[in-house]
C-alpha positions in Angstrom: 0.2 0.1 0.1 1.4 3.3 -0.6 0.1 6.0 2.2 0.6 9.6 1.2 2.8 10.9 3.8 1.4 14.3 6.2 3.7 15.1 8.4 7.1 14.1 10.7 8.2 13.9 13.7 10.6 17.2 13.9 13.7 14.2 15.2 14.0 10.9 15.0 11.6 9.1 18.2 14.3 7.5 18.7 14.9 10.7 20.2 12.0 10.9 22.1 12.6 11.9 25.9 9.9 10.2 29.1 10.2 7.2 27.8 8.5 8.1 24.6 4.6 8.9 23.5 2.0 9.2 25.8 -1.3 8.4 24.5 -4.6 10.8 25.9 -8.2 10.8 25.6 -9.5 14.1 25.6 -13.4 15.6 24.9 -15.7 15.3 22.1 -13.6 12.6 19.9 -10.3 14.0 19.8 -7.3 11.8 21.1 -3.6 13.2 21.1 0.0 11.5 21.0 2.0 13.5 23.6 6.0 13.7 22.9 8.6 16.2 24.3 12.6 16.1 22.5 15.2 18.2 23.2 15.7 21.5 20.6 18.7 22.6 18.7 19.2 25.4 21.4 19.4 22.2 24.6 15.5 23.0 25.6 12.8 20.2 25.8 10.0 20.7 23.8 6.4 19.5 24.5 4.3 18.9 21.6 1.1 16.9 21.6 -0.2 15.5 18.0 -4.6 16.2 18.2 -6.7 14.4 16.3 -10.0 15.7 15.6 -12.8 14.0 15.1 -12.4 10.7 16.0 -14.5 8.3 15.3 -12.6 4.7 16.1 -8.6 3.8 17.0 -6.4 0.9 17.0 -3.3 0.4 18.7 -1.1 -2.4 17.4 1.9 -3.4 19.4 5.6 -3.8 18.3 5.9 -7.9 17.3 1.8 -7.4 16.3 3.0 -4.8 13.8 2.8 -5.6 9.6 4.9 -4.2 6.9 2.2 -1.8 5.6 2.7 -0.3 9.3 6.2 0.7 8.6 5.6 3.6 6.1 4.2 5.3 8.7 8.2 5.2 11.1 7.7 8.5 13.1 5.0 10.3 10.4 1.8 10.4 9.9 0.5 9.1 6.6 -3.1 8.7 5.3 -4.0 5.3 4.8 -6.5 6.7 1.6 -9.4 3.8 1.1 -9.0 1.1 3.3 -11.5 -1.8 4.6 -11.7 0.1 8.3 -12.4 2.8 7.4 -14.9 2.2 5.2 -16.7 -0.5 7.2 -17.0 2.3 10.1 -18.3 5.0 7.7 -21.4 2.4 6.3 -21.9 2.1 10.5 -22.7 5.6 10.6 -24.3 6.2 8.0 -26.7 3.3 8.9 -27.5 5.0 12.3 -28.1 7.9 10.3 -24.6 9.9 10.8 -22.8 12.4 8.9 -19.5 10.8 7.5 -18.3 13.0 5.8 -14.2 14.0 5.7 -12.9 10.7 7.7 -9.5 9.2 6.9 -7.1 7.0 8.3 -4.3 7.9 9.7 -1.7 6.4 10.8 1.7 6.6 12.5 4.7 4.4 14.1 7.6 5.2 16.7 10.6 3.5 18.0 9.9 0.3 20.2 5.9 2.1 20.6 3.1 1.1 19.4 1.9 2.2 15.7 -0.8 4.1 16.2 -4.2 4.2 13.5 -7.0 7.1 13.6 -9.9 7.3 11.7 -10.7 11.1 12.0 -11.5 14.5 10.3 -8.3 15.9 10.4 -5.3 16.1 12.9 -3.1 19.3 14.2 0.5 19.9 15.8 0.0 21.3 19.7 3.5 23.6 20.2 3.3 24.9 23.1 6.6 27.2 22.6 5.2 27.9 18.7 1.9 29.7 20.7 4.4 31.7 23.5 6.8 33.3 20.6 3.4 34.8 18.2 
């Protein structure tokens, strides 16, 4: 499968601090993966990749990952029209819900799980950038 790359980690996942990424569920179908790393100036940068409008997510641990998940190593990729996406869209429509704009996104980290999301969008929260604006 040729996944379309959308975003890349600012550093290799082997350089992430604090034991690697952490997953958090937020309110209103929002989930996030938090991570921190040492910036070029020596400061600790804390970011979160936030997935909005999440209808479903999966976590696949190291030995259970398949070869297609390597495409998402240290980056978010759009998997395109997958069977899982089609099933969830059909379920939503059958129950009278809108399913427009859902995408199948995936990211995989070194020695950490591969995360997959059926969501409407993602964004990167970088508190350091917000302060400097």
